[in-house]
C-alpha positions in Angstrom: -5.6 0.4 -56.2 -2.8 2.6 -57.5 0.6 1.2 -56.7 2.8 3.7 -54.9 6.2 4.2 -56.6 9.3 5.6 -55.0 11.8 5.2 -57.8 10.3 7.8 -60.3 8.7 5.3 -62.7 5.5 7.4 -62.8 7.3 10.5 -63.6 9.3 8.7 -66.4 6.2 7.3 -67.9 4.4 10.8 -67.8 7.5 12.2 -69.5 7.7 9.6 -72.3 4.0 9.9 -73.0 4.2 13.8 -73.2 7.2 13.6 -75.5 5.3 11.1 -77.6 2.3 13.2 -78.2 4.3 16.3 -78.7 6.4 14.6 -81.4 3.1 13.3 -83.1 1.6 16.9 -83.0 4.9 18.4 -84.4 5.1 15.8 -87.2 1.6 16.4 -88.1 2.0 20.1 -88.0 5.2 20.0 -90.0 3.5 18.2 -93.0 0.5 20.6 -93.0 0.8 23.0 -95.9 1.2 26.7 -95.3 -1.5 29.1 -96.1 0.0 30.4 -99.5 0.4 26.9 -100.7 -3.0 25.8 -99.6 -4.9 27.1 -102.6 -2.4 25.7 -105.0 -2.7 22.3 -103.4 -6.4 22.4 -103.8 -6.1 23.3 -107.5 -3.6 20.6 -108.2 -5.7 18.1 -106.6 -8.7 19.0 -108.6 -6.7 18.9 -111.8 -5.2 15.6 -111.0 -8.3 14.1 -109.5 -6.7 13.5 -106.2 -8.3 13.9 -102.8 -8.1 17.2 -101.2 -7.7 15.9 -97.7 -3.9 16.2 -97.9 -4.3 19.9 -98.4 -6.0 20.4 -95.0 -4.2 21.3 -91.8 -3.8 18.8 -88.9 -6.6 20.8 -87.0 -8.9 20.8 -90.1 -8.6 17.1 -90.6 -9.0 16.3 -86.8 -12.1 18.4 -86.5 -13.7 17.2 -89.7 -13.2 13.6 -88.7 -15.1 12.2 -85.7 -12.6 9.5 -85.1 -9.7 11.8 -85.2 -11.4 14.3 -82.9 -12.2 11.5 -80.4 -8.6 10.3 -80.6 -7.4 13.7 -79.9 -9.8 14.2 -77.0 -8.9 10.8 -75.6 -5.1 11.6 -75.8 -5.6 15.0 -74.0 -7.9 13.3 -71.4 -5.4 10.5 -70.9 -2.6 13.0 -70.3 -4.9 15.0 -68.0 -5.8 11.9 -66.2 -2.3 10.9 -65.7 -1.4 14.2 -64.5 -4.3 14.3 -62.0 -3.4 10.8 -60.9 0.2 11.7 -60.3 -0.9 14.9 -58.4 -3.4 12.8 -56.3 -0.7 10.2 -55.6 1.8 12.9 -54.3 -1.0 14.7 -52.4 -1.9 11.3 -50.7 1.7 10.7 -49.9 2.0 14.2 -48.3 -1.3 13.4 -46.4 0.0 10.0 -45.4 3.3 11.5 -44.2 1.4 14.3 -42.3 -0.9 11.7 -40.7 2.0 9.6 -39.7 3.8 12.7 -38.3 0.7 13.6 -36.4 0.2 10.2 -35.2 3.9 9.9 -34.0 3.6 13.4 -32.4 0.3 12.2 -30.6 1.9 8.9 -29.5 4.9 10.9 -28.3 2.6 13.3 -26.3 0.5 10.3 -25.0 3.7 8.5 -23.8 5.1 11.5 -22.2 1.7 12.1 -20.5 1.6 8.4 -19.5 5.0 8.7 -18.0 4.1 11.9 -16.2 0.9 10.4 -14.7 2.7 7.2 -13.9 5.4 9.3 -12.1 2.7 11.2 -10.2 0.9 8.0 -9.2 4.2 6.6 -8.0 5.1 9.8 -6.1 1.5 9.7 -4.6 2.0 6.1 -3.5 5.4 6.9 -2.0 3.8 9.9 -0.3 1.0 7.7 1.1 3.5 5.1 2.4 5.7 7.7 3.9 2.5 9.4 5.6 1.4 6.0 6.8 4.8 5.2 8.2 5.0 8.7 9.9 1.5 8.1 11.3 2.6 4.6 12.6 5.7 6.2 14.2 3.7 9.0 15.8 1.2 6.4 17.1 4.1 4.4 18.5 5.6 7.4 20.1 2.2 8.3 21.6 1.7 4.8 22.9 5.2 4.6 24.3 4.9 8.0 25.8 1.6 6.9 27.4 2.9 3.6 28.5 5.9 5.2 30.0 3.8 7.9 31.9 1.5 5.1 33.1 4.4 3.0 34.4 5.9 6.0 36.1 2.7 7.3 37.6 0.5 4.3 38.3 0.1 2.8 41.8 2.1 -0.2 42.9 0.5 -2.0 45.7 2.7 -4.8 47.2 3.0 -6.6 50.5 5.8 -5.0 52.6 5.7 -7.6 55.3 3.7 -10.5 56.9 4.0 -10.6 60.7 2.7 -13.5 63.0 2.1 -12.8 66.7 0.7 -14.5 69.7 2.0 -17.9 68.6 2.8 -18.9 72.2 0.3 -16.9 74.2 -2.5 -19.5 74.4 -4.7 -17.3 72.3 -5.4 -17.4 68.6 -2.3 -16.4 66.7 -2.6 -13.3 64.6 -1.4 -12.7 61.1 -0.9 -9.2 59.7 -0.3 -8.7 56.1 1.1 -5.2 55.8 0.3 -3.6 52.4 1.9 -0.4 50.9 1.3 1.7 47.9 4.8 2.2 46.4 3.5 4.1 43.4 2.9 7.8 42.5 -0.9 7.9 42.4 -3.5 6.5 44.7 -5.0 2.9 44.5 -8.7 2.2 45.2 -11.1 -0.8 45.7 -8.3 -2.8 47.3 -9.3 -6.4 48.2 -7.0 -8.9 50.0 -7.8 -12.5 49.2 -5.8 -14.6 51.8 -5.3 -18.2 52.9 -3.0 -20.3 55.1 -1.7 -23.8 54.4 0.5 -26.4 56.2 2.4 -28.7 53.7 5.8 -30.1 52.7 7.0 -29.4 49.2 3.5 -28.5 47.9 2.5 -28.2 44.3 1.5 -25.0 42.7 -2.1 -26.2 42.4 -2.1 -26.4 46.4 -2.1 -22.7 46.6 -5.5 -22.1 45.0 -7.7 -19.4 46.3 -11.1 -20.8 45.5 -12.1 -21.1 49.2 -10.0 -18.2 50.4 -11.3 -15.4 52.6 -11.6 -11.8 51.2 -11.0 -8.5 53.2 -11.5 -5.1 51.8 -8.9 -2.5 52.5 -9.1 1.4 52.4 -7.8 3.3 49.6 -4.1 3.9 49.7 -2.4 7.2 48.8 1.1 7.2 47.4 3.5 6.0 50.0 0.6 5.0 52.5 0.5 1.6 54.1 -2.1 -0.5 56.0 -2.6 -4.1 57.2 -5.0 -6.8 56.7 -5.4 -8.8 59.8 -6.8 -12.3 60.4 -6.2 -15.1 62.9 -6.0 -18.9 63.2 -8.0 -20.8 65.7 -6.0 -21.8 68.8 -6.9 -25.5 68.6 -6.0 -25.7 64.9 -2.8 -24.0 65.7 -1.8 -26.3 68.5 -2.3 -29.3 66.3 0.1 -27.7 63.7 3.0 -26.7 66.1 4.6 -30.2 66.7 5.0 -30.8 63.0 6.2 -27.3 62.4 8.7 -27.5 65.3 10.0 -30.9 63.9 10.3 -29.3 60.4 8.2 -32.0 59.0 5.7 -29.4 57.7 6.0 -25.8 56.5 3.3 -23.1 57.4 2.5 -20.8 54.5 0.5 -17.5 54.2 -0.5 -16.7 50.7 -3.0 -14.6 48.7 -3.7 -12.1 46.1 -4.3 -8.2 46.3 -6.6 -6.7 43.6 -6.9 -3.0 43.2 -7.8 -0.3 40.5 -5.2 2.4 39.6 -5.6 6.0 38.7 -5.7 5.0 35.0 -8.9 2.9 35.8 -7.0 -0.3 35.1 -7.4 -3.5 37.3 -4.1 -4.6 38.9 -3.1 -7.5 40.9 -0.3 -8.7 43.2 0.3 -12.3 44.4 2.1 -13.1 47.6 3.3 -16.2 49.3 5.3 -16.2 52.7 6.4 -19.0 54.9 7.2 -19.3 58.5 10.8 -20.3 59.2 11.6 -22.3 62.4 15.2 -22.3 63.7 16.8 -24.1 66.7 14.8 -21.9 69.1 11.6 -23.3 67.8 8.5 -21.1 67.0 8.9 -17.6 68.5 5.9 -15.7 69.9 6.2 -13.0 67.2 8.2 -13.1 64.0 8.1 -11.9 60.3 7.5 -14.5 57.7 9.9 -15.0 54.6 9.0 -14.6 50.9 8.7 -18.0 49.3 10.5 -17.5 46.1 9.2 -16.1 42.8 6.4 -18.4 41.8 3.9 -17.1 44.3 5.1 -13.4 44.2 4.1 -11.9 41.0 2.4 -8.7 40.0 0.7 -7.0 37.1 
């Protein structure tokens, strides 16, 4: 493979070779006899018996001698080959430089294109994230608005009061659970599950409603109230009274109200009331008192 030279050695070699062959040709030509003297040279050579070769011109000696002719052709071919080689070398250098320039330009365009595409992808990702965040915020706003509207407009069915009567009449004492819709929309499918219990410091498990009675109640419009009434057998009540008057036991009324609101969601309210006995003993009719938070919760 031709070694690429960048310090001008090839050009110097070509110059030296060209000068050498020009000098040879000039020397040979300078010693060739001129045309007027050519005839005299031949005559002198014949007289003296010398060879007539020295009377011939450089071109005549070259063309008449195959070896000389071959040498001339070889020299010219060598010079031409050197010239072609040098031209090919410089042409190759130009092509290489052009290819390198094209490659660098292509790489530059590819890098620019890649950067642009990367920026577009990043922008699309950021846009997608922003859109997702916006959609999430919108959903949250909608859910919050729906929840707020639901809280403001739904039905709220609670116990307004629990009243006991006929407790000293000789008849079955009556218990009325007064139920009211405190909400802005109607409540339907209302069911009151209720029970009574006599105990002292009872546990929460004592207020189970597994065997409790159930009573259906009419639908309630906003602000409307009704009552759920039930009674205690007289004999059972008479057995309880001494312990209640002595404050050894506490009488509880408890239960749960289930209903459906206007948003078709099931709701519930738990209630627990107790009968308080003061120095006057058990009155014939009185309202019961709410027994703390534990038994009075709602959805």
